[in-house]
C-alpha positions as a Python dict, from the first residue, in 0.01 Angstrom:
ca = {
    (1, 'M'): (0, 0, 0),
    (2, 'S'): (77, -221, -298),
    (3, 'C'): (-76, -192, -644),
    (4, 'R'): (-267, -513, -571),
    (5, 'D'): (-418, -342, -267),
    (6, 'I'): (-522, -51, -489),
    (7, 'V'): (-704, -288, -725),
    (8, 'D'): (-883, -440, -427),
    (9, 'L'): (-973, -95, -296),
    (10, 'I'): (-1131, 6, -625),
    (11, 'S'): (-1327, -317, -652),
    (12, 'D'): (-1439, -317, -290),
    (13, 'D'): (-1526, 50, -300),
    (14, 'E'): (-1781, -9, -573),
    (15, 'A'): (-1923, -318, -404),
    (16, 'G'): (-1954, -185, -52),
    (17, 'P'): (-1753, -104, 261),
    (18, 'V'): (-1376, -117, 230),
    (19, 'D'): (-1156, -291, 485),
    (20, 'V'): (-828, -105, 463),
    (21, 'K'): (-524, -288, 593),
    (22, 'A'): (-280, -27, 716),
    (23, 'V'): (94, -53, 664),
    (24, 'K'): (295, -28, 983),
    (25, 'L'): (490, 294, 1024),
    (26, 'E'): (780, 372, 1248),
    (27, 'P'): (689, 515, 1590),
    (28, 'D'): (658, 894, 1613),
    (29, 'S'): (664, 937, 1236),
    (30, 'V'): (407, 1150, 1058),
    (31, 'G'): (92, 943, 1013),
    (32, 'S'): (184, 676, 1266),
    (33, 'T'): (-41, 835, 1530),
    (34, 'F'): (-343, 771, 1310),
    (35, 'L'): (-249, 405, 1267),
    (36, 'Q'): (-165, 340, 1629),
    (37, 'K'): (-478, 503, 1772),
    (38, 'Y'): (-751, 455, 1515),
    (39, 'N'): (-699, 121, 1338),
    (40, 'H'): (-912, -48, 1605),
    (41, 'N'): (-1218, 161, 1528),
    (42, 'Q'): (-1488, 76, 1280),
    (43, 'T'): (-1454, 366, 1044),
    (44, 'S'): (-1395, 126, 755),
    (45, 'E'): (-1755, 11, 792),
    (46, 'H'): (-1872, 355, 679),
    (47, 'R'): (-1630, 407, 390),
    (48, 'K'): (-1865, 395, 96),
    (49, 'S'): (-1791, 607, -201),
    (50, 'K'): (-2062, 873, -241),
    (51, 'T'): (-1860, 1108, -453),
    (52, 'Q'): (-2027, 1284, -741),
    (53, 'P'): (-1843, 1367, -1064),
    (54, 'R'): (-1695, 1713, -1034),
    (55, 'R'): (-1812, 1977, -1275),
    (56, 'Q'): (-1546, 2026, -1542),
    (57, 'E'): (-1466, 2382, -1633),
    (58, 'S'): (-1415, 2469, -1997),
    (59, 'E'): (-1060, 2536, -2111),
    (60, 'E'): (-1169, 2888, -2199),
    (61, 'N'): (-1281, 2956, -1842),
    (62, 'K'): (-959, 2811, -1702),
    (63, 'S'): (-732, 3025, -1912),
    (64, 'S'): (-932, 3341, -1860),
    (65, 'N'): (-926, 3328, -1480),
    (66, 'A'): (-620, 3511, -1348),
    (67, 'L'): (-633, 3326, -1017),
    (68, 'S'): (-624, 2978, -1166),
    (69, 'A'): (-375, 2724, -1038),
    (70, 'G'): (-426, 2488, -1329),
    (71, 'Q'): (-170, 2299, -1531),
    (72, 'S'): (-68, 2594, -1744),
    (73, 'S'): (263, 2749, -1646),
    (74, 'N'): (115, 3100, -1662),
    (75, 'S'): (-82, 3069, -1340),
    (76, 'V'): (-69, 3242, -1008),
    (77, 'L'): (22, 2926, -822),
    (78, 'E'): (307, 2852, -1059),
    (79, 'Q'): (366, 2487, -1137),
    (80, 'G'): (617, 2507, -1419),
    (81, 'Q'): (994, 2479, -1412),
    (82, 'S'): (1144, 2503, -1064),
    (83, 'P'): (1238, 2867, -1000),
    (84, 'V'): (1544, 2763, -803),
    (85, 'D'): (1847, 2561, -896),
    (86, 'D'): (1765, 2210, -781),
    (87, 'T'): (2091, 2047, -883),
    (88, 'G'): (2209, 2047, -523),
    (89, 'I'): (1888, 1914, -368),
    (90, 'S'): (1935, 1576, -208),
    (91, 'S'): (1654, 1345, -112),
    (92, 'T'): (1862, 1237, 186),
    (93, 'S'): (1873, 1585, 337),
    (94, 'S'): (1804, 1552, 709),
    (95, 'I'): (1699, 1910, 782),
    (96, 'C'): (1387, 2084, 658),
    (97, 'P'): (1462, 2458, 680),
    (98, 'A'): (1265, 2644, 943),
    (99, 'P'): (1101, 2983, 881),
    (100, 'L'): (1320, 3288, 917),
    (101, 'C'): (1080, 3420, 1180),
    (102, 'R'): (893, 3179, 1406),
    (103, 'Q'): (634, 3425, 1547),
    (104, 'F'): (326, 3457, 1329),
    (105, 'W'): (258, 3825, 1396),
    (106, 'K'): (615, 3917, 1300),
    (107, 'A'): (650, 3689, 998),
    (108, 'G'): (478, 3911, 742),
    (109, 'N'): (780, 4103, 612),
    (110, 'Y'): (1067, 3983, 400),
    (111, 'E'): (1261, 4096, 95),
    (112, 'D'): (1200, 3918, -232),
    (113, 'G'): (1550, 3911, -379),
    (114, 'L'): (1581, 3602, -595),
    (115, 'G'): (1225, 3583, -721),
    (116, 'S'): (1233, 3905, -921),
    (117, 'K'): (1530, 3775, -1121),
    (118, 'V'): (1390, 3432, -1198),
    (119, 'T'): (1256, 3339, -1542),
    (120, 'F'): (986, 3073, -1537),
    (121, 'Q'): (962, 2811, -1806),
    (122, 'N'): (714, 2922, -2073),
    (123, 'G'): (655, 3231, -1863),
    (124, 'K'): (419, 3501, -1989),
    (125, 'N'): (290, 3829, -1858),
    (126, 'F'): (10, 3760, -1613),
    (127, 'L'): (-131, 3869, -1281),
    (128, 'H'): (31, 3699, -984),
    (129, 'V'): (-1, 3703, -606),
    (130, 'H'): (295, 3791, -386),
    (131, 'P'): (382, 3538, -110),
    (132, 'M'): (328, 3805, 156),
    (133, 'F'): (-43, 3773, 76),
    (134, 'L'): (-38, 3428, 234),
    (135, 'H'): (55, 3586, 565),
    (136, 'S'): (-169, 3892, 544),
    (137, 'N'): (-459, 3671, 437),
    (138, 'A'): (-410, 3451, 742),
    (139, 'T'): (-422, 3745, 984),
    (140, 'S'): (-801, 3729, 952),
    (141, 'H'): (-771, 3463, 1222),
    (142, 'K'): (-696, 3656, 1538),
    (143, 'W'): (-759, 3344, 1743),
    (144, 'V'): (-565, 3026, 1659),
    (145, 'F'): (-861, 2793, 1731),
    (146, 'G'): (-1058, 2979, 1464),
    (147, 'A'): (-807, 2847, 1210),
    (148, 'V'): (-854, 2493, 1339),
    (149, 'A'): (-1230, 2534, 1297),
    (150, 'E'): (-1190, 2628, 928),
    (151, 'L'): (-1014, 2297, 858),
    (152, 'L'): (-1282, 2109, 1052),
    (153, 'D'): (-1547, 2280, 837),
    (154, 'N'): (-1396, 2128, 524),
    (155, 'A'): (-1425, 1781, 675),
    (156, 'V'): (-1782, 1842, 793),
    (157, 'D'): (-1875, 1957, 442),
    (158, 'E'): (-1745, 1620, 320),
    (159, 'I'): (-2021, 1438, 509),
    (160, 'Q'): (-2225, 1468, 189),
    (161, 'N'): (-1949, 1264, 18),
    (162, 'G'): (-1955, 990, 277),
    (163, 'A'): (-1715, 1124, 541),
    (164, 'T'): (-1762, 952, 877),
    (165, 'I'): (-1463, 1078, 1072),
    (166, 'V'): (-1215, 1361, 1104),
    (167, 'I'): (-895, 1328, 1305),
    (168, 'V'): (-717, 1617, 1475),
    (169, 'D'): (-392, 1515, 1636),
    (170, 'K'): (-36, 1596, 1715),
    (171, 'T'): (224, 1426, 1502),
    (172, 'T'): (599, 1464, 1458),
    (173, 'N'): (805, 1616, 1180),
    (174, 'P'): (1053, 1336, 1099),
    (175, 'R'): (1312, 1590, 983),
    (176, 'D'): (1363, 1766, 1314),
    (177, 'G'): (1139, 1592, 1568),
    (178, 'N'): (928, 1903, 1625),
    (179, 'P'): (551, 1876, 1674),
    (180, 'A'): (316, 1913, 1379),
    (181, 'L'): (-62, 1914, 1336),
    (182, 'L'): (-250, 1635, 1161),
    (183, 'F'): (-597, 1674, 1007),
    (184, 'Q'): (-740, 1369, 832),
    (185, 'D'): (-1082, 1273, 701),
    (186, 'D'): (-1231, 989, 499),
    (187, 'G'): (-1437, 1208, 266),
    (188, 'G'): (-1439, 1191, -111),
    (189, 'G'): (-1088, 1330, -148),
    (190, 'M'): (-968, 1552, -431),
    (191, 'D'): (-867, 1470, -786),
    (192, 'P'): (-574, 1667, -936),
    (193, 'E'): (-797, 1949, -1060),
    (194, 'A'): (-974, 1982, -725),
    (195, 'M'): (-638, 1984, -547),
    (196, 'R'): (-527, 2279, -760),
    (197, 'H'): (-848, 2458, -677),
    (198, 'C'): (-784, 2392, -307),
    (199, 'M'): (-440, 2551, -337),
    (200, 'S'): (-576, 2847, -534),
    (201, 'F'): (-765, 3154, -420),
    (202, 'G'): (-1137, 3191, -484),
    (203, 'F'): (-1210, 2842, -619),
    (204, 'S'): (-1477, 2628, -459),
    (205, 'D'): (-1665, 2321, -580),
    (206, 'K'): (-1913, 2345, -293),
    (207, 'K'): (-2254, 2421, -441),
    (208, 'L'): (-2491, 2310, -166),
    (209, 'K'): (-2647, 2591, 36),
    (210, 'S'): (-2576, 2393, 353),
    (211, 'A'): (-2200, 2392, 291),
    (212, 'I'): (-2013, 2597, 549),
    (213, 'G'): (-1724, 2696, 325),
    (214, 'K'): (-1785, 2820, -27),
    (215, 'Y'): (-1541, 3102, -99),
    (216, 'G'): (-1225, 2899, -165),
    (217, 'N'): (-1015, 3076, 96),
    (218, 'G'): (-1043, 2876, 418),
    (219, 'F'): (-762, 2627, 367),
    (220, 'K'): (-504, 2894, 287),
    (221, 'T'): (-596, 3125, 577),
    (222, 'S'): (-624, 2848, 835),
    (223, 'S'): (-316, 2644, 747),
    (224, 'M'): (-91, 2950, 723),
    (225, 'R'): (-225, 3078, 1056),
    (226, 'L'): (-135, 2753, 1232),
    (227, 'G'): (208, 2701, 1079),
    (228, 'A'): (443, 2827, 813),
    (229, 'D'): (405, 2517, 595),
    (230, 'A'): (145, 2257, 500),
    (231, 'V'): (157, 1942, 288),
    (232, 'V'): (-166, 1789, 160),
    (233, 'F'): (-228, 1428, 52),
    (234, 'S'): (-554, 1336, -116),
    (235, 'R'): (-685, 1018, -277),
    (236, 'H'): (-991, 1015, -501),
    (237, 'V'): (-1184, 751, -694),
    (238, 'N'): (-1437, 836, -963),
    (239, 'N'): (-1567, 617, -1245),
    (240, 'R'): (-1289, 364, -1179),
    (241, 'T'): (-1027, 637, -1216),
    (242, 'F'): (-801, 623, -914),
    (243, 'T'): (-580, 928, -846),
    (244, 'Q'): (-368, 1055, -561),
    (245, 'S'): (-219, 1401, -537),
    (246, 'I'): (32, 1576, -313),
    (247, 'G'): (54, 1953, -277),
    (248, 'L'): (293, 2171, -77),
    (249, 'L'): (200, 2520, 43),
    (250, 'S'): (520, 2645, 202),
    (251, 'Y'): (568, 2998, 329),
    (252, 'T'): (917, 2895, 437),
    (253, 'F'): (1012, 2794, 84),
    (254, 'L'): (874, 3114, -65),
    (255, 'T'): (1042, 3346, 184),
    (256, 'Q'): (1380, 3176, 206),
    (257, 'T'): (1415, 3165, -172),
    (258, 'G'): (1294, 3524, -204),
    (259, 'L'): (1021, 3452, -458),
    (260, 'D'): (792, 3733, -566),
    (261, 'R'): (499, 3504, -650),
    (262, 'I'): (329, 3204, -493),
    (263, 'V'): (472, 2877, -622),
    (264, 'V'): (304, 2552, -517),
    (265, 'P'): (487, 2226, -595),
    (266, 'M'): (237, 1952, -675),
    (267, 'V'): (265, 1595, -804),
    (268, 'D'): (-15, 1366, -922),
    (269, 'Y'): (-44, 995, -979),
    (270, 'E'): (-301, 775, -1150),
    (271, 'F'): (-339, 403, -1106),
    (272, 'N'): (-289, 213, -1431),
    (273, 'T'): (-525, -85, -1425),
    (274, 'S'): (-352, -255, -1718),
    (275, 'T'): (-2, -250, -1566),
    (276, 'G'): (-97, -246, -1199),
    (277, 'T'): (130, 51, -1130),
    (278, 'L'): (101, 417, -1037),
    (279, 'D'): (168, 640, -1335),
    (280, 'K'): (318, 984, -1281),
    (281, 'L'): (105, 1249, -1445),
    (282, 'H'): (246, 1549, -1638),
    (283, 'D'): (572, 1560, -1828),
    (284, 'R'): (887, 1412, -1676),
    (285, 'E'): (1075, 1739, -1623),
    (286, 'R'): (786, 1915, -1457),
    (287, 'F'): (721, 1618, -1228),
    (288, 'R'): (1090, 1598, -1133),
    (289, 'S'): (1104, 1971, -1066),
    (290, 'N'): (802, 1971, -836),
    (291, 'L'): (909, 1654, -658),
    (292, 'S'): (1258, 1797, -607),
    (293, 'L'): (1112, 2099, -427),
    (294, 'M'): (893, 1878, -211),
    (295, 'L'): (1185, 1666, -100),
    (296, 'Q'): (1373, 1975, 12),
    (297, 'W'): (1095, 2171, 182),
    (298, 'S'): (847, 1908, 306),
    (299, 'P'): (896, 1683, 611),
    (300, 'F'): (978, 1391, 380),
    (301, 'S'): (1313, 1324, 216),
    (302, 'S'): (1214, 1069, -50),
    (303, 'E'): (928, 995, -288),
    (304, 'A'): (873, 664, -106),
    (305, 'E'): (819, 851, 222),
    (306, 'L'): (569, 1082, 53),
    (307, 'L'): (372, 792, -94),
    (308, 'K'): (377, 609, 239),
    (309, 'Q'): (148, 878, 377),
    (310, 'F'): (-135, 731, 167),
    (311, 'D'): (-116, 397, 350),
    (312, 'D'): (-368, 495, 616),
    (313, 'I'): (-596, 712, 403),
    (314, 'G'): (-796, 425, 258),
    (315, 'S'): (-968, 432, -81),
    (316, 'H'): (-1051, 802, -55),
    (317, 'G'): (-984, 1087, 180),
    (318, 'T'): (-753, 1376, 262),
    (319, 'K'): (-465, 1423, 504),
    (320, 'I'): (-317, 1762, 594),
    (321, 'I'): (6, 1799, 789),
    (322, 'I'): (91, 2147, 914),
    (323, 'Y'): (447, 2187, 1035),
    (324, 'N'): (685, 2462, 1148),
    (325, 'L'): (410, 2567, 1388),
    (326, 'W'): (414, 2929, 1494),
    (327, 'F'): (559, 3044, 1824),
    (328, 'G'): (409, 3287, 2070),
    (329, 'G'): (586, 3583, 2223),
    (330, 'D'): (724, 3365, 2504),
    (331, 'G'): (932, 3155, 2265),
    (332, 'N'): (704, 2850, 2290),
    (333, 'T'): (464, 2719, 2029),
    (334, 'E'): (121, 2879, 2041),
    (335, 'L'): (-30, 2535, 2084),
    (336, 'D'): (36, 2331, 2397),
    (337, 'F'): (42, 1954, 2343),
    (338, 'D'): (183, 1857, 2682),
    (339, 'S'): (-60, 1983, 2950),
    (340, 'D'): (-328, 1731, 2855),
    (341, 'P'): (-248, 1422, 2641),
    (342, 'E'): (-610, 1415, 2518),
    (343, 'D'): (-636, 1783, 2433),
    (344, 'I'): (-461, 2064, 2246),
    (345, 'Q'): (-448, 2385, 2442),
    (346, 'I'): (-333, 2741, 2389),
    (347, 'N'): (-28, 2868, 2573),
    (348, 'V'): (-189, 3168, 2743),
    (349, 'D'): (-201, 3303, 3095),
    (350, 'I'): (-572, 3225, 3124),
    (351, 'K'): (-472, 2864, 3193),
    (352, 'K'): (-345, 2988, 3529),
    (353, 'K'): (-702, 3005, 3644),
    (354, 'E'): (-861, 3018, 3985),
    (355, 'K'): (-1037, 2708, 4108),
    (356, 'S'): (-1377, 2876, 4119),
    (357, 'I'): (-1699, 2752, 3965),
    (358, 'T'): (-1703, 3044, 3725),
    (359, 'E'): (-1348, 2986, 3605),
    (360, 'Q'): (-1417, 2616, 3552),
    (361, 'H'): (-1728, 2684, 3344),
    (362, 'I'): (-1729, 2591, 2977),
    (363, 'A'): (-1774, 2960, 2889),
    (364, 'N'): (-1419, 3015, 3016),
    (365, 'R'): (-1254, 2685, 2927),
    (366, 'F'): (-1321, 2712, 2553),
    (367, 'H'): (-1066, 2998, 2549),
    (368, 'Y'): (-775, 2759, 2583),
    (369, 'S'): (-910, 2404, 2539),
    (370, 'L'): (-963, 2279, 2185),
    (371, 'R'): (-1167, 1985, 2312),
    (372, 'V'): (-1413, 2217, 2483),
    (373, 'Y'): (-1429, 2451, 2185),
    (374, 'L'): (-1493, 2169, 1936),
    (375, 'S'): (-1770, 2033, 2159),
    (376, 'I'): (-1976, 2350, 2099),
    (377, 'L'): (-1855, 2434, 1747),
    (378, 'Y'): (-2162, 2285, 1573),
    (379, 'I'): (-2523, 2289, 1684),
    (380, 'R'): (-2570, 1933, 1565),
    (381, 'I'): (-2347, 1652, 1433),
    (382, 'P'): (-2480, 1346, 1245),
    (383, 'E'): (-2455, 1026, 1450),
    (384, 'S'): (-2255, 872, 1167),
    (385, 'F'): (-1981, 1135, 1194),
    (386, 'S'): (-1719, 1167, 1467),
    (387, 'I'): (-1458, 1428, 1556),
    (388, 'I'): (-1160, 1259, 1718),
    (389, 'L'): (-912, 1476, 1904),
    (390, 'R'): (-590, 1307, 2010),
    (391, 'G'): (-740, 960, 2016),
    (392, 'R'): (-1070, 1036, 2190),
    (393, 'I'): (-1407, 1130, 2045),
    (394, 'V'): (-1519, 1486, 2111),
    (395, 'E'): (-1851, 1471, 2296),
    (396, 'H'): (-2100, 1712, 2143),
    (397, 'H'): (-2232, 1979, 2380),
    (398, 'N'): (-2547, 2178, 2301),
    (399, 'I'): (-2514, 2499, 2498),
    (400, 'A'): (-2891, 2554, 2481),
    (401, 'N'): (-2923, 2261, 2719),
    (402, 'D'): (-2728, 2459, 2980),
    (403, 'L'): (-3021, 2698, 3023),
    (404, 'K'): (-3305, 2695, 3272),
    (405, 'F'): (-3632, 2884, 3223),
    (406, 'P'): (-3563, 2892, 2845),
    (407, 'E'): (-3772, 3108, 2614),
    (408, 'F'): (-3784, 3103, 2235),
    (409, 'I'): (-3821, 3440, 2067),
    (410, 'L'): (-3870, 3507, 1697),
    (411, 'Y'): (-3620, 3772, 1591),
    (412, 'R'): (-3708, 3978, 1283),
    (413, 'P'): (-3440, 4233, 1189),
    (414, 'H'): (-3563, 4524, 977),
    (415, 'S'): (-3366, 4741, 737),
    (416, 'G'): (-3523, 5020, 535),
    (417, 'G'): (-3868, 4899, 626),
    (418, 'C'): (-3802, 4550, 489),
    (419, 'V'): (-3772, 4229, 687),
    (420, 'E'): (-3430, 4080, 606),
    (421, 'G'): (-3490, 3743, 765),
    (422, 'T'): (-3618, 3567, 1073),
    (423, 'V'): (-3448, 3348, 1327),
    (424, 'I'): (-3561, 3180, 1646),
    (425, 'T'): (-3342, 3279, 1941),
    (426, 'T'): (-3312, 3079, 2262),
    (427, 'I'): (-3261, 3270, 2587),
    (428, 'G'): (-3251, 3168, 2950),
    (429, 'F'): (-3043, 3149, 3267),
    (430, 'L'): (-2745, 2922, 3321),
    (431, 'K'): (-2840, 2623, 3533),
    (432, 'E'): (-2563, 2715, 3778),
    (433, 'A'): (-2693, 3071, 3824),
    (434, 'P'): (-2660, 3269, 4045),
    (435, 'N'): (-2344, 3087, 4163),
    (436, 'V'): (-2193, 3132, 3816),
    (437, 'N'): (-2174, 3498, 3723),
    (438, 'I'): (-2163, 3464, 3343),
    (439, 'H'): (-2390, 3605, 3075),
    (440, 'G'): (-2364, 3665, 2702),
    (441, 'F'): (-2467, 3519, 2368),
    (442, 'C'): (-2357, 3280, 2093),
    (443, 'V'): (-2430, 3318, 1722),
    (444, 'Y'): (-2444, 3018, 1487),
    (445, 'H'): (-2458, 3034, 1109),
    (446, 'K'): (-2520, 2726, 895),
    (447, 'N'): (-2488, 2506, 1203),
    (448, 'R'): (-2149, 2662, 1286),
    (449, 'L'): (-2050, 2880, 1583),
    (450, 'I'): (-1918, 3212, 1447),
    (451, 'L'): (-1948, 3451, 1739),
    (452, 'V'): (-1936, 3427, 2118),
    (453, 'S'): (-1965, 3720, 2357),
    (454, 'V'): (-1942, 3621, 2721),
    (455, 'F'): (-1943, 3859, 3017),
    (456, 'N'): (-1892, 3826, 3391),
    (457, 'S'): (-1835, 4072, 3670),
    (458, 'K'): (-1492, 4150, 3522),
    (459, 'G'): (-1635, 4250, 3183),
    (460, 'L'): (-1606, 4106, 2834),
    (461, 'L'): (-1428, 3768, 2825),
    (462, 'S'): (-1464, 3662, 2467),
    (463, 'F'): (-1500, 3801, 2117),
    (464, 'N'): (-1528, 3694, 1757),
    (465, 'L'): (-1395, 3339, 1742),
    (466, 'S'): (-1315, 3301, 1377),
    (467, 'Y'): (-1340, 3469, 1043),
    (468, 'L'): (-1630, 3343, 832),
    (469, 'L'): (-1809, 3524, 552),
    (470, 'M'): (-2182, 3492, 600),
}
């Protein structure tokens, strides 16, 4: 996307819908799937900027918070001088190092050798978080689809900022040809400060009570549960200030360099309306240091390749690419992209199912089919918003409609003699009963499925789907 295109985007964004002309990418490259499959749709008709100015924290609050990932070098998510010698890093490197251990449940231990000996530029004594926390934090997701749901929640929360679509798809790591996961939405995007908050622990700009996520932890737990590494691209426009930021959260980088603290390379750009160019924010050495790390540990070997990922984002939005996906105990990736070209499935034995009515029921299929799971993930979805999985819209399924003889019961839990709250529960029989021997319950919170317990004659089939603080 040229600088002239950026000027047009800013102007059009203020006037009304934006018609984004995508730049052609090479086949099978990261981002090309989005262009090939979705350029024909009418998502550009909905891309109106509804972003609100983000609340600016005082400098005193920033410096006093030990978990800040701000621009100061004395932060937990260190962004100062590169902690490794980057003199040998080449932007033409063809291999992006893979994690030392490819199985998620065995990847939590490593020895931090180099990190304890490294001196950071302008370093001071401060609290920091060890990289192993990234892994232990992600173990809250026992089920891999629960991690996918967390990333979907962030896109759904962006509906208030004008989001009309979220894409979940397989893409390819151009370094090694291995599969990667793509999440992309056309929400308000993140400015540089919001991007740092996203990469930090405990920061959240979500103030609405209806927001699903509000604890500032979902992105880290979900991305690290799906793969060892994630790169985030976000474009944001506010008051004619046009920024785009790139952040790299890489467990591979941290473990293979033996760091004893979480370091997140990040680069930011701002469009200069007077010169028609993208200006690099921050000082030259810091920018070079962070970019150098990205070119070694991300799927992209040049700054031009990194910036090319913004071509299909439009005037605002966010793209997340998760690569070095985790393997299961059988030596294959946990996620199966081959069994169904329009679905993402889990490599588990349950897929070897009997051809009975019960086994074919949605209460069983959501175990291994992401398409089925996403269809019941939310009680309701606005008509203006679509979830697209591998090129096809996910059809919403209200499980309450599967019941016959439904009854609605007011549930009033009591604790210590006080009523804690009330909720209307819907109960009934499955329409296929008694031929389908399934019973159980689903719990939704803030429109989001958080618990499913399903039973049949063989006993309990399902359990807590995902980690979500209520």
